[in-house]
C-alpha positions in Angstrom: -3.7 6.4 -5.9 -3.4 6.6 -2.1 -6.0 4.8 0.1 -6.7 4.2 3.7 -6.9 0.7 5.1 -9.8 0.9 7.6 -8.7 -2.1 9.5 -5.4 -0.3 10.4 -6.5 3.3 10.8 -6.8 4.6 14.4 -8.3 7.9 13.4 -5.5 9.8 15.1 -5.7 12.7 12.6 -1.9 13.1 12.1 -2.5 12.7 8.3 -5.2 15.3 8.2 -2.8 17.7 10.0 0.1 17.2 7.6 -1.8 16.9 4.2 -0.7 20.1 2.3 -3.8 20.0 0.1 -6.4 19.3 2.8 -7.4 16.2 1.0 -7.7 14.1 4.1 -10.6 14.2 6.6 -11.8 12.1 9.4 -15.2 10.3 8.9 -16.6 8.1 11.5 -13.2 8.2 13.2 -11.4 7.0 10.1 -9.2 8.9 7.7 -10.8 9.5 4.2 -8.8 10.7 1.2 -10.5 12.9 -1.3 -8.9 11.8 -4.6 -9.8 15.0 -6.3 -7.8 17.0 -3.9 -4.9 14.6 -3.3 -1.6 15.5 -5.1 0.0 12.1 -4.2 2.9 13.7 -2.4 3.0 10.8 0.1 3.4 12.8 3.2 0.5 11.0 4.8 2.1 7.6 4.1 5.2 8.8 6.0 3.3 10.3 9.0 0.8 7.5 9.6 2.1 5.6 12.6 0.0 2.5 11.7 1.0 2.3 8.0 -2.7 2.6 7.3 -2.3 4.7 4.2 -0.9 2.8 1.2 -0.4 3.4 -2.5 -2.4 1.2 -4.8 -2.0 1.1 -8.6 -4.4 -0.6 -10.9 -2.8 -3.6 -12.6 -4.0 -5.5 -15.7 -4.7 -9.1 -15.4 -2.0 -9.9 -17.9 0.7 -8.0 -15.9 -0.4 -9.7 -12.7 -0.1 -13.1 -14.4 3.4 -12.2 -15.6 4.5 -11.2 -12.0 3.0 -14.3 -10.5 4.6 -16.4 -13.1 8.0 -14.9 -12.4 7.5 -15.4 -8.6 6.6 -19.0 -9.1 9.8 -19.5 -11.2 11.9 -17.8 -8.5 10.3 -19.9 -5.8 11.0 -23.1 -7.8 14.6 -22.0 -8.3 15.0 -21.4 -4.6 13.4 -24.7 -3.6 15.7 -26.5 -6.0 18.8 -24.8 -4.5 17.7 -25.8 -1.0 17.3 -29.4 -2.1 20.8 -29.3 -3.6 22.3 -27.9 -0.4 20.6 -30.7 1.7 21.5 -33.3 -0.8 
């Protein structure tokens, strides 16, 4: 699913002009994506000069825990390598 980060959107309208399905409109000077019309082509992501349009995917709590566990393992490994290099 594509979504607009309101803290980054300038309301320039480039995404509205480029969206092939007309799924994006400006509301209160911010881009808004109609998810029913969006075909997830990603053109808006590419044309946004601010990077305000991002893709988000729902993630299960278990998947998130696995990813965090792996990142912690990799971090611990890197810190151990740094300690060995200093040593």
